N, C-alpha and C positions, 0 to 999 in steps of 0.2 A: 501494500500499500504507498502511496508518495504523502509525503507531507507536503510538499509544496506547492500550496494554492494560488491554482490562475486563473484568476477568474477574468477570462475577457481580457488577457491580458495585451495593458496599452505601455508601448515603447516609452520612451524617456525622452525627451526633445532638448535636449541643450541650450541657452541661448546665452550671448556675449553678455559681458557686465556692462549696466547703463552709461556709463562714464570709457570704453573701449580698457583697453589691457594698460596692463599697470607694472611695467619693468621695473624689475630689482633691481637692486643699489647695486649690481655687482665689483661696480670699481670704487664703494665707498665715499662718494662725493658728497653726501649727504651724511654720514656717521657724523659728525661731528653736533650735527642738528638735532638727527636721532636719539643721538645717549643723550644731550641736553635736555630734551623731553619728558625722557625715560626716566633722571635725575631726578625733576620737577614731579611727574607721578608720583613718584616713591615717596618721596621727602612730603607731598601732598593728601596722603593717604590715597592715591588713586584716585583722586576725585581732579577729573580734568579739566571740567573751567576753573582752577588756577591753576591749570598752563597754558587757557587757552595761546597765550604770545609765542611759546614756545612750539606751538602746535601751524602757528599760521608761519612764521618764519620755518621750522619740518618741511611743507607744503610750498611758499616759496621758493625754495632750496630744488625742490624735485623741479619742479616748470623751471625754473633757470635753466635746467640740464638735461630740460625735453625729458625728466624723467614718466610724467604721468603732461596730462593736456593740458595746455595755460585757462585758466578758468579764472574770473574777474574774484573776489575778494571776497563781497556781500556775494555770489551766489555760494559761496566755500562757510558761511556765516562769518566770517572775522571782519562787513563792513565798521564795526566801529573801533575793531582797530587799524584799521587801512593807511592812515596816517603817523603812527606809530614809528612806523621805516625807518621816515626820514627826522622822526623827531631823535632815535634813538642816533643816527649816526653824527649831530647835527653836538 
């Protein structure tokens, strides 16, 4: 007696991610930003709201190096932090 239950077997149709591929950072170009973000998460009991600036910097690094598609910061939820990059450099 077979234990598999195949009632009207439907084949799974995979679909690509909504935003396309998300290439790995093989050369560690954004490793510093990733480590800074992970350290912030650890120091703040993994409350990601406390590390929004570090998250934004990591995503900016990935966009600058074509490791992810260019997206406006507002669309990624960082509209309120947009001008802090220029302030930090001053």
